PyMOL Python script that loads the backbone (N, CA, C, O; Angstrom):
from pymol import cmd

cmd.read_pdbstr("""\
ATOM      1  N   MET A   1     222.441  61.956 -28.520  1.00  0.00           N
ATOM      2  CA  MET A   1     220.905  61.785 -29.091  1.00  0.00           C
ATOM      3  C   MET A   1     220.010  62.767 -28.012  1.00  0.00           C
ATOM      4  O   MET A   1     218.918  63.251 -28.309  1.00  0.00           O
ATOM      5  N   ALA A   2     220.448  62.891 -27.175  1.00  0.00           N
ATOM      6  CA  ALA A   2     219.654  64.035 -25.832  1.00  0.00           C
ATOM      7  C   ALA A   2     219.339  65.468 -26.870  1.00  0.00           C
ATOM      8  O   ALA A   2     218.209  65.957 -26.905  1.00  0.00           O
ATOM      9  N   ASP A   3     220.397  65.992 -27.615  1.00  0.00           N
ATOM     10  CA  ASP A   3     220.572  67.149 -27.983  1.00  0.00           C
ATOM     11  C   ASP A   3     219.615  67.001 -29.152  1.00  0.00           C
ATOM     12  O   ASP A   3     218.865  67.973 -29.246  1.00  0.00           O
ATOM     13  N   GLN A   4     219.421  66.040 -30.092  1.00  0.00           N
ATOM     14  CA  GLN A   4     218.289  66.207 -31.129  1.00  0.00           C
ATOM     15  C   GLN A   4     217.131  66.064 -30.606  1.00  0.00           C
ATOM     16  O   GLN A   4     216.339  66.690 -31.310  1.00  0.00           O
ATOM     17  N   GLN A   5     216.526  65.497 -29.610  1.00  0.00           N
ATOM     18  CA  GLN A   5     215.427  65.613 -28.974  1.00  0.00           C
ATOM     19  C   GLN A   5     215.109  66.656 -28.470  1.00  0.00           C
ATOM     20  O   GLN A   5     214.022  67.173 -28.729  1.00  0.00           O
ATOM     21  N   ASP A   6     216.287  67.385 -27.352  1.00  0.00           N
ATOM     22  CA  ASP A   6     215.784  68.881 -27.071  1.00  0.00           C
ATOM     23  C   ASP A   6     215.631  69.834 -28.492  1.00  0.00           C
ATOM     24  O   ASP A   6     214.794  70.730 -28.604  1.00  0.00           O
ATOM     25  N   THR A   7     216.609  69.451 -29.541  1.00  0.00           N
ATOM     26  CA  THR A   7     216.073  70.217 -30.532  1.00  0.00           C
ATOM     27  C   THR A   7     214.678  70.065 -31.311  1.00  0.00           C
ATOM     28  O   THR A   7     214.160  70.979 -31.954  1.00  0.00           O
ATOM     29  N   ARG A   8     214.292  69.127 -31.200  1.00  0.00           N
ATOM     30  CA  ARG A   8     212.925  68.638 -31.675  1.00  0.00           C
ATOM     31  C   ARG A   8     212.062  68.789 -30.852  1.00  0.00           C
ATOM     32  O   ARG A   8     210.967  68.628 -31.391  1.00  0.00           O
ATOM     33  N   ARG A   9     211.941  69.130 -29.307  1.00  0.00           N
ATOM     34  CA  ARG A   9     211.163  69.914 -28.410  1.00  0.00           C
ATOM     35  C   ARG A   9     211.211  71.120 -28.688  1.00  0.00           C
ATOM     36  O   ARG A   9     210.126  71.692 -28.790  1.00  0.00           O
ATOM     37  N   ASP A  10     212.203  71.749 -28.858  1.00  0.00           N
ATOM     38  CA  ASP A  10     212.328  73.023 -28.754  1.00  0.00           C
ATOM     39  C   ASP A  10     211.279  73.420 -30.487  1.00  0.00           C
ATOM     40  O   ASP A  10     210.345  74.208 -30.348  1.00  0.00           O
ATOM     41  N   GLN A  11     211.506  72.904 -31.774  1.00  0.00           N
ATOM     42  CA  GLN A  11     211.098  73.210 -33.000  1.00  0.00           C
ATOM     43  C   GLN A  11     209.520  72.572 -32.648  1.00  0.00           C
ATOM     44  O   GLN A  11     208.606  73.170 -33.216  1.00  0.00           O
ATOM     45  N   ASP A  12     209.285  71.879 -32.119  1.00  0.00           N
ATOM     46  CA  ASP A  12     207.624  71.749 -31.981  1.00  0.00           C
ATOM     47  C   ASP A  12     207.286  72.951 -31.397  1.00  0.00           C
ATOM     48  O   ASP A  12     206.462  73.703 -31.918  1.00  0.00           O
ATOM     49  N   GLU A  13     207.993  73.260 -30.096  1.00  0.00           N
ATOM     50  CA  GLU A  13     207.012  74.130 -29.270  1.00  0.00           C
ATOM     51  C   GLU A  13     207.262  75.432 -30.041  1.00  0.00           C
ATOM     52  O   GLU A  13     206.332  76.237 -29.987  1.00  0.00           O
ATOM     53  N   TRP A  14     208.166  75.732 -30.630  1.00  0.00           N
ATOM     54  CA  TRP A  14     207.848  77.189 -31.897  1.00  0.00           C
ATOM     55  C   TRP A  14     206.834  76.766 -32.738  1.00  0.00           C
ATOM     56  O   TRP A  14     205.949  77.584 -32.988  1.00  0.00           O
ATOM     57  N   ASP A  15     206.765  75.505 -33.299  1.00  0.00           N
ATOM     58  CA  ASP A  15     205.553  75.392 -34.409  1.00  0.00           C
ATOM     59  C   ASP A  15     204.080  75.626 -33.731  1.00  0.00           C
ATOM     60  O   ASP A  15     203.092  76.118 -34.276  1.00  0.00           O
ATOM     61  N   ASP A  16     204.235  75.023 -32.078  1.00  0.00           N
ATOM     62  CA  ASP A  16     202.952  75.585 -31.903  1.00  0.00           C
ATOM     63  C   ASP A  16     202.645  76.812 -31.649  1.00  0.00           C
ATOM     64  O   ASP A  16     201.485  77.190 -31.813  1.00  0.00           O
ATOM     65  N   VAL A  17     203.592  77.631 -31.218  1.00  0.00           N
ATOM     66  CA  VAL A  17     203.283  78.908 -30.779  1.00  0.00           C
ATOM     67  C   VAL A  17     203.082  79.947 -32.193  1.00  0.00           C
ATOM     68  O   VAL A  17     202.372  80.950 -32.259  1.00  0.00           O
ATOM     69  N   ALA A  18     203.926  79.366 -33.250  1.00  0.00           N
ATOM     70  CA  ALA A  18     203.522  79.669 -34.373  1.00  0.00           C
ATOM     71  C   ALA A  18     201.971  79.877 -35.029  1.00  0.00           C
ATOM     72  O   ALA A  18     201.366  80.862 -35.454  1.00  0.00           O
ATOM     73  N   ALA A  19     201.637  78.411 -34.889  1.00  0.00           N
ATOM     74  CA  ALA A  19     200.479  78.039 -35.196  1.00  0.00           C
ATOM     75  C   ALA A  19     199.478  79.021 -34.794  1.00  0.00           C
ATOM     76  O   ALA A  19     198.524  79.416 -35.465  1.00  0.00           O
ATOM     77  N   ARG A  20     199.862  79.412 -33.447  1.00  0.00           N
ATOM     78  CA  ARG A  20     198.469  79.886 -32.301  1.00  0.00           C
ATOM     79  C   ARG A  20     198.628  81.419 -32.827  1.00  0.00           C
ATOM     80  O   ARG A  20     197.631  82.117 -33.009  1.00  0.00           O
ATOM     81  N   LEU A  21     200.044  81.930 -33.074  1.00  0.00           N
ATOM     82  CA  LEU A  21     200.186  83.109 -33.657  1.00  0.00           C
ATOM     83  C   LEU A  21     199.647  83.597 -35.111  1.00  0.00           C
ATOM     84  O   LEU A  21     199.565  84.795 -35.383  1.00  0.00           O
ATOM     85  N   ASP A  22     199.270  82.524 -36.060  1.00  0.00           N
ATOM     86  CA  ASP A  22     199.137  82.865 -37.521  1.00  0.00           C
ATOM     87  C   ASP A  22     200.450  83.121 -38.082  1.00  0.00           C
ATOM     88  O   ASP A  22     200.518  83.898 -39.034  1.00  0.00           O
ATOM     89  N   THR A  23     201.514  82.574 -37.624  1.00  0.00           N
ATOM     90  CA  THR A  23     202.838  83.066 -38.320  1.00  0.00           C
ATOM     91  C   THR A  23     203.394  82.087 -39.101  1.00  0.00           C
ATOM     92  O   THR A  23     203.144  80.937 -38.739  1.00  0.00           O
ATOM     93  N   PRO A  24     204.148  82.241 -40.167  1.00  0.00           N
ATOM     94  CA  PRO A  24     204.777  81.396 -40.730  1.00  0.00           C
ATOM     95  C   PRO A  24     205.426  80.331 -39.471  1.00  0.00           C
ATOM     96  O   PRO A  24     205.378  80.793 -38.330  1.00  0.00           O
ATOM     97  N   ALA A  25     206.000  78.992 -39.640  1.00  0.00           N
ATOM     98  CA  ALA A  25     206.690  78.163 -38.743  1.00  0.00           C
ATOM     99  C   ALA A  25     208.579  78.470 -38.886  1.00  0.00           C
ATOM    100  O   ALA A  25     209.504  78.489 -38.074  1.00  0.00           O
ATOM    101  N   HIS A  26     208.465  78.656 -40.254  1.00  0.00           N
ATOM    102  CA  HIS A  26     210.078  79.158 -40.596  1.00  0.00           C
ATOM    103  C   HIS A  26     210.283  80.433 -40.589  1.00  0.00           C
ATOM    104  O   HIS A  26     209.254  80.827 -41.138  1.00  0.00           O
ATOM    105  N   ASP A  27     210.842  81.275 -40.372  1.00  0.00           N
ATOM    106  CA  ASP A  27     211.259  82.659 -41.169  1.00  0.00           C
ATOM    107  C   ASP A  27     211.970  82.443 -42.158  1.00  0.00           C
ATOM    108  O   ASP A  27     212.973  81.738 -42.260  1.00  0.00           O
ATOM    109  N   ASP A  28     211.203  83.340 -43.235  1.00  0.00           N
ATOM    110  CA  ASP A  28     212.072  83.380 -44.468  1.00  0.00           C
ATOM    111  C   ASP A  28     212.939  84.583 -44.639  1.00  0.00           C
ATOM    112  O   ASP A  28     213.766  84.703 -45.543  1.00  0.00           O
ATOM    113  N   PHE A  29     212.709  85.410 -43.771  1.00  0.00           N
ATOM    114  CA  PHE A  29     212.998  87.032 -43.922  1.00  0.00           C
ATOM    115  C   PHE A  29     214.813  86.736 -43.639  1.00  0.00           C
ATOM    116  O   PHE A  29     215.276  86.027 -42.746  1.00  0.00           O
ATOM    117  N   VAL A  30     215.615  87.524 -44.705  1.00  0.00           N
ATOM    118  CA  VAL A  30     216.805  87.486 -44.670  1.00  0.00           C
ATOM    119  C   VAL A  30     217.251  88.772 -44.882  1.00  0.00           C
ATOM    120  O   VAL A  30     217.024  89.329 -45.956  1.00  0.00           O
ATOM    121  N   GLN A  31     217.986  89.427 -43.803  1.00  0.00           N
ATOM    122  CA  GLN A  31     219.023  90.527 -43.941  1.00  0.00           C
ATOM    123  C   GLN A  31     220.562  90.426 -44.011  1.00  0.00           C
ATOM    124  O   GLN A  31     221.377  89.958 -43.216  1.00  0.00           O
ATOM    125  N   HIS A  32     220.693  90.997 -45.183  1.00  0.00           N
ATOM    126  CA  HIS A  32     222.481  91.109 -45.403  1.00  0.00           C
ATOM    127  C   HIS A  32     222.771  92.113 -44.668  1.00  0.00           C
ATOM    128  O   HIS A  32     221.931  93.013 -44.661  1.00  0.00           O
ATOM    129  N   GLY A  33     223.939  92.284 -43.881  1.00  0.00           N
ATOM    130  CA  GLY A  33     224.273  93.652 -43.511  1.00  0.00           C
ATOM    131  C   GLY A  33     223.719  94.804 -43.272  1.00  0.00           C
ATOM    132  O   GLY A  33     222.535  94.970 -43.565  1.00  0.00           O
ATOM    133  N   GLY A  34     224.456  95.794 -42.708  1.00  0.00           N
ATOM    134  CA  GLY A  34     223.844  96.987 -42.364  1.00  0.00           C
ATOM    135  C   GLY A  34     223.810  98.285 -43.423  1.00  0.00           C
ATOM    136  O   GLY A  34     224.180  98.068 -44.577  1.00  0.00           O
ATOM    137  N   GLN A  35     223.549  99.088 -43.200  1.00  0.00           N
ATOM    138  CA  GLN A  35     223.483 100.048 -43.960  1.00  0.00           C
ATOM    139  C   GLN A  35     224.082 100.097 -45.043  1.00  0.00           C
ATOM    140  O   GLN A  35     225.293  99.982 -44.859  1.00  0.00           O
ATOM    141  N   GLU A  36     223.726 100.251 -46.417  1.00  0.00           N
ATOM    142  CA  GLU A  36     224.752 100.242 -47.382  1.00  0.00           C
ATOM    143  C   GLU A  36     224.451 101.880 -48.568  1.00  0.00           C
ATOM    144  O   GLU A  36     223.416 102.512 -48.776  1.00  0.00           O
ATOM    145  N   PRO A  37     225.509 102.024 -48.968  1.00  0.00           N
ATOM    146  CA  PRO A  37     225.626 103.174 -49.263  1.00  0.00           C
ATOM    147  C   PRO A  37     224.733 103.340 -50.542  1.00  0.00           C
ATOM    148  O   PRO A  37     224.377 102.334 -51.156  1.00  0.00           O
ATOM    149  N   ALA A  38     224.358 104.625 -50.962  1.00  0.00           N
ATOM    150  CA  ALA A  38     223.568 104.346 -52.306  1.00  0.00           C
ATOM    151  C   ALA A  38     224.325 103.994 -53.808  1.00  0.00           C
ATOM    152  O   ALA A  38     225.493 104.165 -54.156  1.00  0.00           O
ATOM    153  N   ASP A  39     223.300 103.502 -54.447  1.00  0.00           N
ATOM    154  CA  ASP A  39     223.812 102.990 -55.726  1.00  0.00           C
ATOM    155  C   ASP A  39     224.526 103.582 -56.739  1.00  0.00           C
ATOM    156  O   ASP A  39     225.058 102.959 -57.658  1.00  0.00           O
ATOM    157  N   ASP A  40     224.552 105.082 -56.551  1.00  0.00           N
ATOM    158  CA  ASP A  40     225.666 106.268 -57.449  1.00  0.00           C
ATOM    159  C   ASP A  40     227.178 106.152 -56.450  1.00  0.00           C
ATOM    160  O   ASP A  40     228.108 106.905 -56.738  1.00  0.00           O
ATOM    161  N   VAL A  41     227.301 105.307 -55.454  1.00  0.00           N
ATOM    162  CA  VAL A  41     228.403 105.698 -54.993  1.00  0.00           C
ATOM    163  C   VAL A  41     228.960 104.163 -54.654  1.00  0.00           C
ATOM    164  O   VAL A  41     229.991 104.212 -53.983  1.00  0.00           O
ATOM    165  N   GLN A  42     228.603 103.083 -54.903  1.00  0.00           N
ATOM    166  CA  GLN A  42     228.783 101.671 -54.872  1.00  0.00           C
ATOM    167  C   GLN A  42     229.866 101.592 -55.668  1.00  0.00           C
ATOM    168  O   GLN A  42     229.864 102.323 -56.659  1.00  0.00           O
ATOM    169  N   ASP A  43     230.794 100.885 -55.482  1.00  0.00           N
ATOM    170  CA  ASP A  43     232.029 100.063 -56.140  1.00  0.00           C
ATOM    171  C   ASP A  43     232.845 101.241 -56.883  1.00  0.00           C
ATOM    172  O   ASP A  43     233.010 101.322 -58.101  1.00  0.00           O
ATOM    173  N   ARG A  44     233.245 101.991 -56.065  1.00  0.00           N
ATOM    174  CA  ARG A  44     234.345 103.025 -56.069  1.00  0.00           C
ATOM    175  C   ARG A  44     235.218 102.502 -56.149  1.00  0.00           C
ATOM    176  O   ARG A  44     235.320 101.418 -55.575  1.00  0.00           O
ATOM    177  N   PRO A  45     236.627 103.213 -57.162  1.00  0.00           N
ATOM    178  CA  PRO A  45     237.966 102.352 -56.913  1.00  0.00           C
ATOM    179  C   PRO A  45     238.184 102.195 -55.531  1.00  0.00           C
ATOM    180  O   PRO A  45     238.228 101.101 -54.968  1.00  0.00           O
ATOM    181  N   GLU A  46     238.281 102.969 -55.146  1.00  0.00           N
ATOM    182  CA  GLU A  46     238.960 102.829 -53.277  1.00  0.00           C
ATOM    183  C   GLU A  46     238.191 101.467 -52.678  1.00  0.00           C
ATOM    184  O   GLU A  46     238.701 100.722 -51.841  1.00  0.00           O
ATOM    185  N   GLN A  47     236.893 101.290 -53.257  1.00  0.00           N
ATOM    186  CA  GLN A  47     236.473 100.074 -52.322  1.00  0.00           C
ATOM    187  C   GLN A  47     236.792  98.609 -53.100  1.00  0.00           C
ATOM    188  O   GLN A  47     236.867  97.543 -52.489  1.00  0.00           O
ATOM    189  N   ASN A  48     236.955  98.742 -54.464  1.00  0.00           N
ATOM    190  CA  ASN A  48     237.555  97.736 -55.223  1.00  0.00           C
ATOM    191  C   ASN A  48     238.866  97.351 -54.629  1.00  0.00           C
ATOM    192  O   ASN A  48     239.190  96.174 -54.466  1.00  0.00           O
ATOM    193  N   VAL A  49     239.480  98.186 -54.366  1.00  0.00           N
ATOM    194  CA  VAL A  49     240.880  98.055 -53.761  1.00  0.00           C
ATOM    195  C   VAL A  49     241.133  97.472 -52.784  1.00  0.00           C
ATOM    196  O   VAL A  49     241.914  96.542 -52.584  1.00  0.00           O
ATOM    197  N   GLY A  50     240.317  98.134 -51.989  1.00  0.00           N
ATOM    198  CA  GLY A  50     239.927  97.169 -50.869  1.00  0.00           C
ATOM    199  C   GLY A  50     239.559  95.827 -50.401  1.00  0.00           C
ATOM    200  O   GLY A  50     239.972  94.989 -49.600  1.00  0.00           O
ATOM    201  N   TYR A  51     238.598  95.987 -51.252  1.00  0.00           N
ATOM    202  CA  TYR A  51     238.159  94.366 -51.155  1.00  0.00           C
ATOM    203  C   TYR A  51     239.236  93.687 -51.558  1.00  0.00           C
ATOM    204  O   TYR A  51     239.702  92.856 -50.779  1.00  0.00           O
ATOM    205  N   ASP A  52     239.824  93.883 -52.778  1.00  0.00           N
ATOM    206  CA  ASP A  52     241.100  93.184 -53.485  1.00  0.00           C
ATOM    207  C   ASP A  52     241.701  92.684 -52.418  1.00  0.00           C
ATOM    208  O   ASP A  52     241.877  91.504 -52.116  1.00  0.00           O
ATOM    209  N   GLU A  53     242.210  94.304 -51.497  1.00  0.00           N
ATOM    210  CA  GLU A  53     243.277  93.321 -50.472  1.00  0.00           C
ATOM    211  C   GLU A  53     242.793  92.662 -49.387  1.00  0.00           C
ATOM    212  O   GLU A  53     243.713  92.115 -48.778  1.00  0.00           O
ATOM    213  N   ALA A  54     241.184  92.403 -48.646  1.00  0.00           N
ATOM    214  CA  ALA A  54     240.961  91.880 -48.144  1.00  0.00           C
ATOM    215  C   ALA A  54     241.122  90.505 -48.579  1.00  0.00           C
ATOM    216  O   ALA A  54     241.684  89.698 -47.839  1.00  0.00           O
ATOM    217  N   VAL A  55     240.634  90.142 -49.825  1.00  0.00           N
ATOM    218  CA  VAL A  55     240.942  88.649 -50.409  1.00  0.00           C
ATOM    219  C   VAL A  55     242.065  88.138 -50.441  1.00  0.00           C
ATOM    220  O   VAL A  55     242.105  86.982 -50.021  1.00  0.00           O
ATOM    221  N   LYS A  56     243.420  88.767 -50.943  1.00  0.00           N
ATOM    222  CA  LYS A  56     244.575  88.460 -50.900  1.00  0.00           C
ATOM    223  C   LYS A  56     245.248  88.585 -49.551  1.00  0.00           C
ATOM    224  O   LYS A  56     246.298  87.958 -49.406  1.00  0.00           O
ATOM    225  N   GLY A  57     244.830  89.243 -48.632  1.00  0.00           N
ATOM    226  CA  GLY A  57     245.358  89.307 -47.531  1.00  0.00           C
ATOM    227  C   GLY A  57     246.515  90.070 -47.020  1.00  0.00           C
ATOM    228  O   GLY A  57     247.148  89.848 -45.988  1.00  0.00           O
ATOM    229  N   GLY A  58     246.706  91.053 -47.942  1.00  0.00           N
ATOM    230  CA  GLY A  58     247.898  91.568 -47.848  1.00  0.00           C
ATOM    231  C   GLY A  58     247.979  92.689 -49.337  1.00  0.00           C
ATOM    232  O   GLY A  58     247.579  92.524 -50.490  1.00  0.00           O
ATOM    233  N   PRO A  59     248.547  93.616 -48.792  1.00  0.00           N
ATOM    234  CA  PRO A  59     248.578  94.969 -49.889  1.00  0.00           C
ATOM    235  C   PRO A  59     248.517  94.499 -51.669  1.00  0.00           C
ATOM    236  O   PRO A  59     248.857  93.359 -51.984  1.00  0.00           O
ATOM    237  N   LEU A  60     248.164  95.265 -52.480  1.00  0.00           N
ATOM    238  CA  LEU A  60     248.364  95.022 -53.842  1.00  0.00           C
ATOM    239  C   LEU A  60     249.682  95.502 -54.339  1.00  0.00           C
ATOM    240  O   LEU A  60     250.278  96.485 -53.900  1.00  0.00           O
ATOM    241  N   THR A  61     250.095  94.682 -55.333  1.00  0.00           N
ATOM    242  CA  THR A  61     251.205  95.063 -55.983  1.00  0.00           C
ATOM    243  C   THR A  61     250.626  96.648 -57.006  1.00  0.00           C
ATOM    244  O   THR A  61     249.447  96.981 -57.123  1.00  0.00           O
ATOM    245  N   GLU A  62     251.359  97.101 -57.381  1.00  0.00           N
ATOM    246  CA  GLU A  62     251.062  98.619 -58.183  1.00  0.00           C
ATOM    247  C   GLU A  62     250.265  97.946 -59.468  1.00  0.00           C
ATOM    248  O   GLU A  62     249.305  98.611 -59.857  1.00  0.00           O
ATOM    249  N   GLU A  63     250.459  97.063 -59.978  1.00  0.00           N
ATOM    250  CA  GLU A  63     249.777  96.575 -61.124  1.00  0.00           C
ATOM    251  C   GLU A  63     248.222  95.466 -60.856  1.00  0.00           C
ATOM    252  O   GLU A  63     247.410  95.105 -61.707  1.00  0.00           O
ATOM    253  N   GLU A  64     248.249  95.195 -59.550  1.00  0.00           N
ATOM    254  CA  GLU A  64     247.043  94.650 -59.273  1.00  0.00           C
ATOM    255  C   GLU A  64     245.979  95.722 -58.928  1.00  0.00           C
ATOM    256  O   GLU A  64     244.765  95.668 -59.125  1.00  0.00           O
ATOM    257  N   ARG A  65     246.925  96.990 -58.208  1.00  0.00           N
ATOM    258  CA  ARG A  65     246.238  98.099 -57.924  1.00  0.00           C
ATOM    259  C   ARG A  65     245.875  98.880 -58.913  1.00  0.00           C
ATOM    260  O   ARG A  65     244.987  99.675 -58.603  1.00  0.00           O
ATOM    261  N   ARG A  66     246.301  98.940 -60.142  1.00  0.00           N
ATOM    262  CA  ARG A  66     245.868  99.415 -61.221  1.00  0.00           C
ATOM    263  C   ARG A  66     243.957  99.063 -61.551  1.00  0.00           C
ATOM    264  O   ARG A  66     242.822  99.530 -61.460  1.00  0.00           O
ATOM    265  N   ARG A  67     244.850  97.776 -62.014  1.00  0.00           N
ATOM    266  CA  ARG A  67     243.807  96.428 -62.564  1.00  0.00           C
ATOM    267  C   ARG A  67     242.434  96.694 -61.272  1.00  0.00           C
ATOM    268  O   ARG A  67     241.360  96.788 -61.867  1.00  0.00           O
ATOM    269  N   SER A  68     242.317  96.785 -60.204  1.00  0.00           N
ATOM    270  CA  SER A  68     241.134  96.895 -59.459  1.00  0.00           C
ATOM    271  C   SER A  68     240.885  98.176 -59.713  1.00  0.00           C
ATOM    272  O   SER A  68     239.743  98.225 -60.169  1.00  0.00           O
ATOM    273  N   GLU A  69     241.473  99.510 -59.644  1.00  0.00           N
ATOM    274  CA  GLU A  69     241.013 100.294 -59.941  1.00  0.00           C
ATOM    275  C   GLU A  69     240.051 100.545 -61.207  1.00  0.00           C
ATOM    276  O   GLU A  69     238.945 101.077 -61.117  1.00  0.00           O
ATOM    277  N   GLU A  70     240.657 100.065 -62.447  1.00  0.00           N
ATOM    278  CA  GLU A  70     239.981 100.462 -63.574  1.00  0.00           C
ATOM    279  C   GLU A  70     238.973  99.470 -64.069  1.00  0.00           C
ATOM    280  O   GLU A  70     238.369  99.480 -65.141  1.00  0.00           O
ATOM    281  N   GLU A  71     238.902  98.556 -63.016  1.00  0.00           N
ATOM    282  CA  GLU A  71     237.767  97.502 -63.359  1.00  0.00           C
ATOM    283  C   GLU A  71     236.563  98.031 -62.249  1.00  0.00           C
ATOM    284  O   GLU A  71     235.565  97.318 -62.139  1.00  0.00           O
ATOM    285  N   SER A  72     236.648  99.079 -61.564  1.00  0.00           N
ATOM    286  CA  SER A  72     235.454  99.537 -60.890  1.00  0.00           C
ATOM    287  C   SER A  72     234.786 100.165 -61.470  1.00  0.00           C
ATOM    288  O   SER A  72     235.376 101.030 -62.117  1.00  0.00           O
ATOM    289  N   PRO A  73     233.193 100.139 -61.612  1.00  0.00           N
ATOM    290  CA  PRO A  73     232.235 100.398 -62.562  1.00  0.00           C
ATOM    291  C   PRO A  73     232.171 101.969 -62.150  1.00  0.00           C
ATOM    292  O   PRO A  73     231.480 102.557 -62.982  1.00  0.00           O
ATOM    293  N   LEU A  74     232.616 102.769 -61.232  1.00  0.00           N
ATOM    294  CA  LEU A  74     232.639 103.962 -61.119  1.00  0.00           C
ATOM    295  C   LEU A  74     233.955 104.858 -61.568  1.00  0.00           C
ATOM    296  O   LEU A  74     234.052 106.072 -61.393  1.00  0.00           O
ATOM    297  N   SER A  75     234.982 103.973 -62.205  1.00  0.00           N
ATOM    298  CA  SER A  75     236.419 104.406 -61.969  1.00  0.00           C
ATOM    299  C   SER A  75     236.006 105.626 -63.335  1.00  0.00           C
ATOM    300  O   SER A  75     235.195 105.228 -64.171  1.00  0.00           O
ATOM    301  N   GLU A  76     236.557 106.987 -63.486  1.00  0.00           N
ATOM    302  CA  GLU A  76     236.798 107.654 -64.358  1.00  0.00           C
ATOM    303  C   GLU A  76     237.814 107.138 -65.782  1.00  0.00           C
ATOM    304  O   GLU A  76     239.028 106.939 -65.772  1.00  0.00           O
ATOM    305  N   GLU A  77     236.865 107.012 -66.941  1.00  0.00           N
ATOM    306  CA  GLU A  77     237.518 107.029 -67.708  1.00  0.00           C
ATOM    307  C   GLU A  77     237.926 107.789 -69.127  1.00  0.00           C
ATOM    308  O   GLU A  77     238.905 107.411 -69.771  1.00  0.00           O
TER     309      GLU A  77
END
""", "prot")
cmd.dss("prot")
cmd.show_as("cartoon", "prot")
cmd.util.cbc("prot")
cmd.orient("prot")
């Protein structure tokens, strides 16, 4: 119970400071990740393979690797 009171007290203090600074009480800015490659190099076949291996938790079979490379928007058709 004390933790909830401390949390409420912290939020009240933040709301007070935010009001005095004329800023929103809750930050709605969200940043995802760091620097991303340019759009023209996103989703390369090797990126798709790496992602699929990470999701699977191990190396892909030859068939899975071929399918992953073919599904890349930047694969050479």
